[in-house]
C-alpha positions in Angstrom: 158.0 165.4 31.5 155.2 165.3 29.5 157.3 166.6 26.7 159.6 164.4 27.3 157.4 161.3 27.0 155.8 162.9 23.8 158.9 163.0 22.5 159.7 159.7 23.5 156.5 158.5 21.9 157.5 160.3 18.9 160.7 158.8 18.4 159.1 155.4 18.9 156.1 156.1 16.5 158.8 157.5 14.1 161.0 154.5 14.7 158.0 152.2 14.0 157.3 154.2 11.0 160.9 154.3 9.7 161.3 150.7 10.2 157.7 150.0 8.5 158.4 152.1 5.7 162.1 150.2 5.2 160.5 147.0 5.7 158.2 147.8 2.4 160.6 149.4 0.8 162.9 146.6 1.1 160.4 143.8 0.2 159.2 145.9 -3.3 163.0 145.6 -3.8 163.6 142.1 -3.2 160.7 141.6 -5.7 162.0 143.8 -7.9 165.4 142.0 -7.5 163.6 138.5 -7.6 161.9 139.8 -11.1 164.9 141.4 -12.6 166.9 138.0 -11.8 164.5 135.8 -13.2 164.6 138.2 -16.4 168.3 137.9 -16.4 167.8 133.7 -16.1 165.2 133.7 -19.0 167.3 136.0 -21.3 170.3 133.8 -20.5 168.2 130.7 -21.5 167.4 132.2 -24.7 170.7 133.5 -25.3 172.0 130.0 -24.4 169.6 128.6 -26.7 170.4 130.8 -29.4 174.0 129.9 -29.2 173.3 126.2 -29.2 171.3 126.4 -32.1 173.8 129.0 -33.8 176.5 126.3 -32.7 174.2 123.4 -34.1 173.8 125.0 -37.4 177.5 125.5 -37.6 177.9 122.2 -37.1 175.6 121.0 -39.5 177.0 123.3 -42.0 180.6 121.7 -41.1 179.6 118.0 -41.2 177.6 119.0 -44.9 180.5 120.8 -46.1 183.2 117.6 -45.2 180.3 115.1 -46.4 180.3 117.1 -50.0 183.7 117.4 -50.1 184.5 113.7 -49.2 181.8 112.8 -52.0 183.5 114.8 -54.5 186.8 113.3 -53.4 184.9 110.0 -53.9 183.5 110.8 -57.2 187.0 112.3 -58.2 188.6 108.8 -57.0 185.9 106.8 -58.8 186.1 108.5 -62.0 189.9 107.8 -61.7 189.1 104.2 -61.4 186.7 104.0 -64.0 189.1 105.2 -66.3 192.0 102.8 -65.0 189.3 100.1 -65.5 188.6 101.0 -68.7 192.2 101.5 -69.9 193.0 98.2 -68.2 190.3 96.5 -70.2 191.4 98.0 -73.5 194.9 96.6 -73.0 193.4 93.2 -72.2 191.5 93.1 -75.4 194.6 94.5 -77.5 196.2 91.4 -75.8 193.3 89.0 -76.5 193.4 90.3 -80.4 197.2 89.9 -80.4 197.0 86.4 -79.0 194.1 85.3 -81.5 196.2 86.7 -84.1 199.1 84.8 -82.8 196.9 81.7 -82.7 195.9 82.2 -86.3 199.3 82.5 -87.5 200.4 79.4 -85.8 197.4 77.4 -87.2 198.0 79.0 -90.6 201.6 78.0 -90.5 200.9 74.6 -89.0 198.4 73.9 -91.7 200.9 75.5 -94.3 203.4 72.7 -92.7 201.2 70.0 -93.1 200.4 71.1 -96.7 204.0 71.4 -97.5 204.6 67.6 -95.9 201.5 66.6 -97.9 203.0 67.9 -101.0 206.5 66.5 -100.3 204.9 62.9 -99.7 202.9 63.5 -102.8 205.7 64.1 -104.6 207.6 61.1 -103.5 204.7 59.2 -104.2 204.6 60.6 -107.8 208.5 60.1 -108.3 208.1 56.2 -107.0 204.8 56.1 -109.3 207.0 57.7 -112.2 209.7 55.4 -111.5 207.6 52.3 -111.6 205.9 53.8 -114.6 209.4 54.5 -116.6 210.4 51.1 -115.2 207.0 49.5 -116.6 207.4 51.6 -120.2 210.9 50.3 -120.6 209.8 46.9 -119.9 207.1 47.7 -122.4 208.9 48.9 -125.1 211.7 46.3 -124.7 208.8 43.8 -125.3 207.5 45.8 -127.9 210.7 46.1 -129.8 210.3 42.2 -130.3 206.5 42.6 -131.2 205.0 42.1 -134.5 202.7 45.2 -135.9 199.8 43.3 -135.3 200.6 42.1 -131.9 201.7 46.1 -130.6 198.0 46.9 -132.3 196.5 44.3 -130.0 198.9 45.4 -126.9 197.7 49.1 -127.6 194.0 48.0 -127.8 194.3 46.0 -124.6 195.5 48.5 -122.8 193.0 51.4 -124.1 190.3 49.2 -123.0 191.4 48.5 -119.9 191.5 52.4 -119.2 188.3 52.7 -120.5 186.6 50.1 -118.1 188.4 51.8 -115.4 186.6 55.2 -116.3 183.5 53.5 -117.0 183.6 52.0 -113.3 184.2 55.0 -111.8 181.2 56.7 -113.7 179.3 53.9 -112.8 180.0 54.3 -109.3 179.3 58.0 -109.2 176.1 57.6 -110.9 175.2 54.6 -108.5 175.9 56.9 -105.4 173.8 59.8 -106.8 170.9 57.4 -107.3 171.4 55.8 -103.7 171.2 59.5 -102.3 168.4 60.3 -104.3 166.5 57.1 -103.7 166.8 57.4 -100.2 165.8 60.9 -100.0 162.6 60.0 -102.1 161.7 56.9 -100.1 161.7 59.1 -96.8 159.3 61.8 -98.8 157.0 58.9 -99.6 156.9 57.1 -96.5 155.9 60.8 -94.8 153.7 61.5 -97.3 151.9 58.4 -96.6 151.7 58.8 -92.9 150.6 62.2 -93.1 147.7 61.4 -95.3 146.4 58.2 -93.1 145.3 59.0 -89.6 143.6 56.2 -87.6 142.5 55.7 -84.1 143.6 52.5 -82.2 142.5 51.0 -79.4 144.5 47.9 -77.6 142.4 44.7 -77.6 142.1 42.7 -74.1 141.7 39.0 -73.3 138.8 39.7 -70.9 135.5 40.9 -71.4 132.6 41.9 -68.7 128.8 41.1 -68.5 126.7 43.4 -66.5 124.1 41.9 -64.2 120.6 43.3 -63.4 121.5 42.0 -59.9 123.5 39.8 -57.7 120.7 37.0 -57.8 121.6 36.4 -61.0 125.3 35.2 -60.3 123.3 32.0 -58.5 121.3 31.5 -61.6 124.4 31.6 -63.9 126.2 29.1 -61.7 123.2 26.4 -61.3 122.5 24.0 -58.9 126.1 22.2 -58.3 127.9 24.5 -60.9 126.2 22.4 -63.7 125.1 25.9 -65.6 128.3 27.4 -65.4 130.2 24.4 -66.4 128.0 23.9 -69.5 128.4 27.5 -70.5 132.7 27.1 -70.3 132.8 23.5 -72.1 130.5 25.0 -74.7 132.5 28.1 -75.4 135.9 27.4 -73.9 135.5 30.5 -72.1 136.7 31.0 -68.2 133.3 32.5 -66.4 134.8 34.5 -63.3 132.2 35.2 -60.4 133.4 36.8 -58.0 132.6 39.5 -55.5 132.4 42.6 -58.1 128.7 43.4 -57.5 126.5 42.8 -60.4 129.4 41.4 -63.0 130.5 38.5 -64.6 134.1 38.7 -66.2 134.9 36.5 -69.2 138.6 35.3 -69.6 139.8 34.0 -72.8 142.7 34.7 -75.3 140.6 33.7 -78.4 138.4 36.8 -78.9 136.0 34.9 -81.2 135.1 32.4 -78.5 135.1 35.5 -76.1 132.6 37.3 -78.0 130.5 34.1 -78.4 130.3 33.3 -74.6 129.6 37.3 -73.8 126.7 37.4 -76.6 125.6 34.0 -74.9 125.6 35.0 -71.6 123.6 38.3 -72.1 120.7 36.3 -74.2 120.5 34.2 -71.4 120.2 36.8 -69.1 117.7 38.6 -71.1 115.6 35.4 -71.6 115.8 34.2 -68.2 115.7 30.7 -68.8 119.3 29.7 -68.1 119.7 25.7 -67.9 122.1 23.4 -69.7 119.9 22.8 -72.7 119.0 26.2 -73.1 122.8 27.4 -73.2 123.1 24.6 -75.7 120.8 26.1 -78.0 121.9 29.8 -77.3 125.4 29.1 -77.9 124.9 27.2 -81.2 122.5 30.3 -82.3 125.1 32.6 -81.5 128.2 30.8 -83.0 126.0 31.1 -86.0 125.6 34.8 -85.7 129.2 35.3 -84.8 130.1 33.6 -88.3 127.7 35.8 -90.3 129.3 38.9 -88.5 132.4 37.8 -89.3 131.6 37.5 -92.8 129.9 40.8 -93.0 133.1 42.5 -91.4 135.3 40.9 -94.1 133.0 42.3 -96.8 132.8 45.8 -95.2 137.0 45.9 -95.2 136.8 45.0 -98.9 134.2 47.1 -100.1 135.9 49.7 -98.3 139.3 49.6 -99.9 137.3 49.3 -103.3 138.7 45.8 -104.1 136.4 43.2 -105.9 136.7 39.7 -107.2 138.2 38.0 -103.8 137.2 34.1 -103.5 134.4 34.3 -100.6 136.1 32.2 -98.4 139.1 34.8 -98.3 136.7 37.4 -97.5 135.4 35.6 -94.4 139.0 34.7 -93.4 139.6 38.8 -93.5 136.4 39.1 -91.6 138.1 36.3 -88.7 141.1 39.1 -88.6 138.8 41.5 -86.7 138.9 38.8 -83.5 142.6 38.2 -83.9 145.4 40.5 -82.0 149.1 40.6 -82.9 151.2 42.2 -80.1 147.8 43.8 -78.6 147.0 45.3 -82.2 143.9 44.3 -84.1 145.1 42.4 -87.0 142.3 43.4 -89.4 142.4 47.0 -88.6 146.5 46.5 -89.1 145.7 44.8 -92.3 143.6 47.7 -93.8 146.3 50.4 -92.7 148.9 48.6 -94.5 146.7 48.4 -97.8 146.1 52.1 -97.7 149.8 52.9 -96.9 151.2 50.4 -99.6 148.6 52.0 -102.2 149.9 55.6 -101.3 153.4 54.9 -101.7 152.6 52.7 -105.1 150.6 55.8 -106.4 153.7 57.9 -105.3 156.1 55.5 -107.3 153.7 55.1 -110.3 153.1 51.4 -110.0 149.9 49.1 -109.8 148.1 50.7 -106.5 145.4 48.2 -107.1 147.7 45.3 -106.6 149.5 46.9 -103.7 146.2 47.3 -102.0 145.0 43.7 -102.5 148.4 42.6 -101.3 148.2 44.5 -98.1 144.9 43.5 -97.0 145.6 39.6 -97.7 149.4 40.1 -96.3 148.1 38.9 -92.8 145.7 36.6 -94.0 147.2 33.4 -92.4 146.8 34.8 -88.8 143.1 33.9 -89.1 143.9 30.1 -89.0 147.8 29.9 -87.8 146.6 28.4 -84.5 144.7 25.8 -86.8 148.0 24.9 -89.1 151.7 24.2 -88.4 154.0 26.8 -89.9 154.4 30.5 -89.9 151.3 33.1 -91.1 153.4 33.8 -94.0 153.7 30.5 -95.4 150.1 29.8 -94.5 148.7 33.0 -96.1 150.6 32.7 -99.4 149.4 29.0 -99.8 145.6 30.5 -98.8 146.1 33.0 -101.2 147.2 30.5 -104.2 144.2 28.1 -103.5 141.7 30.4 -103.8 142.8 31.7 -107.1 145.3 34.9 -106.3 147.8 35.4 -109.2 151.6 35.1 -108.1 152.4 38.6 -107.5 150.0 39.0 -104.6 151.1 35.2 -103.2 154.8 36.7 -103.6 153.9 39.8 -101.5 152.2 37.7 -98.8 154.9 35.1 -98.6 158.0 37.7 -98.4 156.6 40.7 -96.7 159.1 39.6 -93.2 161.8 39.2 -95.4 162.0 35.7 -95.9 162.3 35.4 -99.4 163.1 37.9 -102.7 160.2 39.9 -103.6 159.5 39.7 -107.5 157.6 43.0 -107.5 157.9 46.6 -106.3 154.4 46.5 -104.8 155.7 43.3 -102.6 158.3 45.8 -101.5 156.1 48.4 -100.2 153.7 46.1 -98.6 156.5 44.8 -96.5 157.5 48.3 -95.8 153.5 49.4 -95.0 153.8 46.4 -92.5 156.9 47.5 -90.7 155.5 51.4 -90.9 152.1 50.4 -89.1 153.6 48.0 -86.4 156.3 50.2 -85.5 154.2 53.1 -84.4 154.4 54.0 -80.5 152.1 52.2 -78.8 150.8 49.8 -81.4 151.8 46.8 -79.8 152.7 45.0 -77.2 155.4 42.5 -76.3 154.1 41.1 -73.5 150.9 40.3 -74.3 151.5 38.5 -77.0 154.0 36.3 -75.4 151.3 35.1 -73.2 148.9 34.4 -76.0 151.4 32.6 -77.9 152.0 30.7 -74.9 148.1 29.7 -74.1 147.8 28.8 -78.1 150.6 26.3 -77.7 149.2 24.9 -74.5 145.8 24.0 -76.6 147.8 22.5 -79.6 149.6 20.3 -77.4 146.4 19.1 -75.6 144.8 18.7 -78.8 147.6 16.9 -80.3 146.9 13.5 -78.1 144.4 11.3 -80.0 140.9 10.7 -78.9 140.8 14.5 -77.5 137.9 16.6 -79.3 138.2 20.0 -77.5 140.7 21.5 -75.4 140.6 25.1 -73.8 143.4 26.7 -71.7 141.8 28.7 -68.8 142.5 30.8 -65.8 145.3 32.8 -67.5 146.7 29.6 -68.8 147.0 27.9 -65.4 144.7 25.4 -66.3 143.5 23.4 -69.5 140.7 21.2 -70.0 140.3 18.6 -72.1 137.1 17.1 -73.7 137.5 13.8 -74.9 135.7 11.6 -77.2 133.8 9.1 -75.1 133.2 6.5 -77.6 137.3 6.3 -78.3 138.5 7.0 -74.9 137.2 5.2 -71.7 137.5 6.2 -67.8 140.8 4.4 -67.4 142.4 6.1 -70.3 141.7 9.3 -69.2 143.8 9.1 -66.3 146.6 8.2 -68.8 146.0 10.9 -70.6 146.2 13.6 -68.0 149.4 12.2 -66.8 151.1 12.0 -70.4 149.7 15.6 -71.2 151.3 16.6 -67.8 154.6 15.2 -68.9 154.4 16.7 -72.4 153.5 20.4 -71.5 156.4 20.2 -68.7 159.0 19.2 -71.7 157.8 21.3 -74.3 156.2 24.4 -72.7 157.9 27.1 -70.4 155.8 28.5 -67.8 155.3 30.4 -64.4 154.2 28.2 -61.5 152.1 25.0 -62.4 149.4 24.1 -64.7 146.3 21.9 -63.7 145.4 19.4 -66.4 141.7 18.3 -66.5 140.4 15.5 -68.6 136.3 15.1 -68.9 134.6 12.6 -70.5 131.1 12.9 -71.1 128.3 10.4 -72.4 125.0 11.7 -73.4 122.1 9.8 -75.0 119.5 11.4 -76.2 115.8 10.3 -77.4 112.7 11.8 -78.7 109.1 10.9 -77.3 106.8 10.9 -80.5 
């Protein structure tokens, strides 16, 4: 029983131990199998990656090889195309050359054809000419057969004379053409040299001046009580004084530069002096007028001295100075006259004629413009009359009279003065047409007003929109003033073209002066 129990217990223990051993060994083998499986999986992955890399490398090599083959084939095709294009271009050039050769040959044959036609026509003309000559000679022979020896000799001499005249005319025509060509070239050289040797600065003149004031209160003093001061200034100077909102400034407007300069200097003197009333204004204006006359004389003497001229009459010198205050199409006439004198002198030197005569005629050529607003007629005729009156010789007088082409020059110097005048006036920017048209209209307005009997002075102001007329009180009464204003308005309407309307103001002033002693 006990042995049986021990045996059974031993079996149970052995079974348990066997089970435990089997379980342990089985678990160990499972781990080993798991590790082996992991290793196999890792090896498989590595092998797969290797296979993938090899496949990629193989594919890349294949792509590169295919690309290289394609590029090689493309390069070969391109070379073939370039070669083909080169051949086509060569053929085109060859065809162009052949076409050009054909055109040349066609032109050559056309030219030859025209030459042949011309020759044929010339031969026909010559044949007709020869027939006419033969016919004429036959007629001459028939005529000579009836002439005596003396008559035949005269006929022969007449024919020789006619032929000689024809040949001489041909030679003279050729010489004339060559001389004209040479003269044209030489004249251009002389004009270019004259322009090159004379450099002048020029500023366009204007019809207004401005006077600066120390303060705006001075405007009231200039106007005066009830405007008596400014009316006196305008009456004595003939200049319009514009007092507007421009700070510390009075504008002087007048087309006559001499009157405008007198007004400017007078106003500046009055401002400096401080005493501004009608009596003082009259004194200052009279004094400044004399000073401006002195300045005019000095300007004339300076211009004559600078040009190296001597022996001019003092009245001519004074008129030359007046040209400083005269403009023509915006160009200062004194400066223009100096230019003309210099240019004419340079051209005279190149032509080896009298330079002093050219210079003298040049400075005097526009002398008539100094007083053309006072005397009827063109400035050429006025200037020539003045020059003749004050002792200038006939050559200078002629140069003044014909410098605008109205007459025939009697000397080369006269033609040079005309050329220099055109040269100075034709410079770009030297003259302005519209300004001179305005000045001529204003001058004409004053001339119309002054032409009425009993008028002492007339002034065009406000850019020609008003004309103020000062009559002689001893000749014109108040009733006649109204008639003068009406008559002048009608005369201006009939004789003058102008925009807008023109105000005609007639002023009659009686003044009685006595001195207490």
